C-alpha positions as CSV (number, residue, x, y, z in Angstrom):
1,M,148.0,41.0,109.7
2,A,149.3,39.3,106.3
3,K,146.9,39.7,103.3
4,Q,144.7,36.7,101.9
5,T,145.2,35.3,98.4
6,I,142.1,34.8,96.4
7,A,142.4,31.2,97.1
8,E,142.4,31.9,101.0
9,Q,139.4,34.1,100.7
10,Y,137.6,31.8,98.5
11,V,137.9,29.0,101.1
12,D,137.3,31.2,104.0
13,L,134.0,32.3,102.2
14,L,132.9,28.8,101.9
15,A,133.5,28.1,105.5
16,R,131.3,31.1,106.4
17,A,128.8,29.7,104.2
18,G,128.7,26.4,106.2
19,V,130.8,24.2,103.8
20,R,133.1,21.9,105.8
21,R,134.5,19.9,103.0
22,I,135.5,20.4,99.2
23,Y,135.3,17.1,97.3
24,G,138.0,16.8,94.2
25,V,141.3,15.7,92.8
26,V,144.4,17.7,93.1
27,G,146.0,19.1,90.3
28,D,148.4,22.3,89.5
29,S,145.7,24.4,88.6
30,L,144.2,24.0,91.9
31,N,147.3,24.0,94.0
32,P,146.6,27.5,95.5
33,V,143.3,26.4,96.7
34,V,144.3,23.3,97.9
35,D,147.0,24.6,100.0
36,A,144.5,27.3,101.3
37,V,142.4,24.3,102.4
38,R,145.4,22.6,104.0
39,R,145.7,25.7,106.4
40,H,142.2,26.2,107.1
41,D,140.9,25.1,110.3
42,A,137.1,24.5,109.2
43,V,137.4,23.2,105.7
44,D,138.8,19.5,104.9
45,W,140.0,18.5,101.3
46,V,138.2,15.2,100.6
47,Q,140.4,13.4,97.9
48,V,138.5,11.3,95.4
49,R,139.5,9.1,92.6
50,H,137.5,11.0,89.8
51,E,136.1,14.2,89.5
52,E,132.9,13.0,88.5
53,V,132.7,11.3,92.1
54,A,133.3,14.6,93.6
55,A,130.3,16.4,92.1
56,F,128.1,13.4,92.7
57,A,129.3,13.4,96.5
58,A,128.8,17.3,96.9
59,G,125.3,16.8,95.6
60,A,124.4,13.8,97.9
61,E,125.8,15.9,100.8
62,A,123.9,18.9,100.0
63,Q,120.5,16.6,99.4
64,L,121.2,14.8,103.0
65,T,122.0,18.1,104.9
66,G,120.1,20.6,103.0
67,R,123.1,22.9,103.1
68,L,125.7,24.2,100.6
69,A,128.2,21.6,99.5
70,A,131.4,22.1,97.3
71,C,133.4,20.3,94.8
72,A,136.5,21.4,92.4
73,G,138.1,20.3,89.4
74,S,141.5,21.1,87.7
75,C,141.5,22.8,84.3
76,G,140.5,21.2,81.2
77,P,139.3,17.6,81.6
78,G,139.6,17.9,85.3
79,N,136.5,20.2,85.8
80,L,134.8,18.5,82.6
81,H,134.6,15.5,84.6
82,L,132.2,17.2,87.1
83,I,129.5,18.0,84.6
84,N,127.4,14.4,85.2
85,G,127.2,15.1,88.9
86,L,126.6,18.9,88.5
87,Y,123.7,18.1,86.0
88,D,122.3,15.6,88.8
89,A,122.6,18.1,91.6
90,H,121.0,20.7,89.6
91,R,118.0,18.8,88.5
92,S,117.8,17.6,92.2
93,M,117.8,21.1,93.3
94,A,120.8,20.6,95.4
95,P,122.8,23.6,96.5
96,V,126.4,23.0,95.3
97,L,129.2,25.5,94.5
98,A,131.8,24.1,92.0
99,L,135.1,25.5,91.5
100,A,136.5,24.8,87.8
101,A,140.0,25.6,87.8
102,H,141.2,27.3,84.6
103,I,144.4,27.6,82.5
104,P,146.8,30.5,83.2
105,S,145.0,33.7,82.7
106,G,147.3,35.1,80.2
107,E,146.7,32.1,77.9
108,I,143.2,32.2,77.8
109,G,141.9,32.6,74.2
110,T,145.1,31.3,72.6
111,G,144.2,27.6,72.2
112,Y,146.4,26.8,75.2
113,F,146.9,23.1,76.1
114,Q,143.7,21.9,77.6
115,E,141.8,25.4,77.2
116,T,138.0,25.2,77.7
117,H,135.6,27.8,78.7
118,P,134.2,26.6,81.9
119,D,132.0,29.5,82.4
120,R,130.1,28.6,79.2
121,L,130.2,24.7,79.7
122,F,128.3,24.5,82.8
123,A,125.7,27.4,82.0
124,E,123.0,24.7,81.1
125,C,123.4,22.7,84.6
126,S,123.8,25.8,87.0
127,H,122.0,28.8,87.9
128,Y,125.2,30.9,87.8
129,S,128.3,30.4,86.3
130,E,131.2,33.0,86.1
131,L,134.9,33.6,85.5
132,I,137.0,35.4,87.9
133,S,139.8,37.0,85.7
134,S,140.6,39.9,88.3
135,P,141.1,39.9,92.1
136,R,138.8,43.0,91.8
137,Q,135.9,40.8,91.4
138,M,136.3,39.1,95.0
139,P,134.5,38.5,97.0
140,R,131.6,39.4,95.3
141,V,131.4,36.9,92.6
142,V,131.9,34.1,94.9
143,Q,129.3,35.5,97.4
144,T,126.9,36.0,94.4
145,A,127.4,32.4,93.4
146,I,126.7,31.2,96.9
147,Q,123.5,33.1,97.0
148,H,122.3,31.8,93.6
149,A,123.1,28.0,94.9
150,V,121.5,28.4,98.3
151,G,118.4,30.7,97.3
152,R,117.6,29.2,94.2
153,R,118.6,25.5,95.0
154,G,120.8,24.3,92.5
155,V,124.5,24.5,91.2
156,S,126.6,27.7,90.9
157,V,130.0,27.4,89.2
158,V,132.9,29.7,89.7
159,A,135.9,29.4,87.2
160,L,139.3,30.8,88.5
161,S,142.8,30.3,87.1
162,G,145.5,29.0,89.3
163,D,147.7,32.3,89.0
164,T,144.7,34.3,89.8
165,A,144.1,32.4,92.8
166,A,147.6,33.0,94.1
167,E,147.2,36.7,93.9
168,D,146.6,39.0,96.9
169,S,142.9,39.8,97.6
170,P,142.0,43.5,97.1
171,D,141.9,45.8,100.3
172,A,138.6,47.0,101.6
173,A,136.4,45.2,98.9
174,P,132.7,45.5,99.5
175,E,131.1,42.3,100.6
176,L,127.5,41.2,100.2
177,A,125.1,40.0,102.9
178,M,125.2,36.2,102.7
179,P,121.7,34.8,104.1
180,L,121.6,31.1,104.3
181,D,118.2,30.5,105.5
182,L,115.3,29.8,103.2
183,P,112.1,31.8,103.8
184,A,108.9,29.9,104.8
185,I,106.5,29.8,102.1
186,R,102.6,29.2,102.5
187,P,99.7,29.3,100.2
188,S,97.4,32.4,100.5
189,D,94.1,32.2,102.6
190,Q,92.1,32.3,99.4
191,E,94.0,29.4,98.0
192,I,93.4,27.3,101.1
193,A,89.6,28.1,101.1
194,R,89.5,27.4,97.3
195,L,91.3,24.0,98.2
196,T,88.7,23.2,100.9
197,E,86.0,23.7,98.3
198,L,87.4,21.6,95.8
199,V,87.8,18.7,98.3
200,D,84.3,19.2,99.7
201,A,82.8,19.2,96.2
202,A,84.7,16.2,94.7
203,E,83.2,12.7,94.5
204,R,86.7,11.2,94.9
205,V,90.0,13.1,95.9
206,M,93.6,11.9,95.0
207,V,96.7,13.3,96.7
208,F,99.9,13.6,94.3
209,C,102.9,14.8,96.3
210,G,106.2,16.4,95.4
211,R,109.1,17.4,97.5
212,G,106.9,20.1,99.0
213,V,105.7,17.6,101.3
214,A,109.1,17.2,103.1
215,G,108.6,17.0,106.8
216,A,104.9,16.8,106.4
217,H,104.4,13.1,106.2
218,A,102.2,12.8,109.2
219,E,99.8,15.7,108.2
220,V,99.5,14.2,104.5
221,M,98.6,10.8,106.2
222,A,95.9,12.2,108.5
223,F,94.6,14.2,105.7
224,A,94.4,11.0,103.3
225,E,92.7,9.2,106.2
226,K,90.0,11.8,106.7
227,V,89.1,12.2,103.0
228,K,89.7,8.5,102.0
229,A,92.1,9.6,99.3
230,P,94.9,7.3,97.7
231,V,98.2,9.1,97.7
232,G,100.9,9.0,94.8
233,H,104.1,10.8,94.3
234,A,106.3,12.6,92.0
235,L,109.9,11.3,91.8
236,R,111.1,13.9,94.1
237,G,108.5,13.2,96.5
238,K,109.2,9.8,96.8
239,E,111.6,9.9,99.9
240,H,109.2,11.9,101.7
241,I,106.0,10.1,101.4
242,Q,106.4,6.4,100.1
243,Y,107.5,5.1,103.6
244,D,104.8,3.9,106.0
245,N,102.1,5.1,103.5
246,P,99.1,2.5,103.5
247,Y,97.4,4.8,100.8
248,L,100.2,4.7,98.6
249,R,99.3,4.1,94.7
250,D,101.7,3.8,91.9
251,L,101.2,6.2,89.1
252,H,102.6,6.3,85.6
253,M,102.9,9.5,83.6
254,Y,99.7,8.8,81.4
255,T,98.7,11.3,78.7
256,R,95.2,10.3,79.0
257,P,93.0,8.2,81.4
258,H,93.5,4.5,81.5
259,A,90.1,2.9,82.7
260,D,89.8,-0.5,84.5
261,P,88.1,-2.8,81.8
262,R,85.9,-4.3,84.8
263,T,84.4,-1.0,86.2
264,G,85.3,1.7,83.4
265,R,86.8,3.7,86.2
266,P,90.2,5.4,85.8
267,T,92.9,3.2,87.1
268,A,95.2,6.7,87.5
269,V,94.1,10.1,87.7
270,P,95.5,11.8,84.7
271,R,96.7,15.4,85.0
272,Q,93.7,16.8,83.3
273,G,90.3,15.2,83.8
274,Q,87.1,15.3,86.0
275,Q,88.8,14.2,89.3
276,H,90.4,16.7,91.6
277,V,94.1,15.9,92.2
278,I,95.6,17.5,95.3
279,R,99.3,18.5,94.5
280,A,101.5,19.6,97.3
281,P,104.0,22.3,96.3
282,G,107.1,20.9,94.4
283,E,104.9,18.3,92.8
284,G,106.6,19.1,89.4
285,H,110.1,18.3,90.5
């Protein structure tokens, strides 16, 4: 059996992680990866007109499917164009793996044409951003990047020079387990009991929902009906709770209570106040 190149191994790892397409613009530093995609049955290359589109497309796919999505940009300005879409994906907690192709490995640090340092550039909009400078880092770095993107819900970036991508992958390299399913998280029995006490003791209750209510629209509506509570939402909770919601109330980010001049009562429940605000997990996102 012929040995895999680093590029082929990279594409194969993405396929095993459930990635079915890579969005990007073909460039010379990406040639080994694009050619590996061409010869792979499970992954397609989706050519876009600008790398920014590639990052936004990957972020959108990740948010729609909940699965890892991928994009790529060539060295210099190619991968720099990814940054707007990667910021958006990262702040939206969308699992995205971005490949930032790099200048020839022997020229790094020489002020070479279009030289940047992608592993540093994307540090603020990712959970993980690393440079593969040797085949011996494979497959561990890519597997670690996938784990960060999936487990922490956000962006991972791998920087890879074209000449390194064309090298053979190492023999018998250790591989990490690649769990892709997220664990189920629930409040403790004590927290649920305390919440029940707060609801029972409150004169008025308001429900404020974040993305933690995904998949629980019916349950939230039933709770709101039972306790006669208005329901608001954070930005990330909008898509999960705004539709078919007769209890919806629009809220603004007030720093202190705003009172209705007719009744003297708050028109929006502040983050700090006498009323009990029930926040679903993820309210702050």
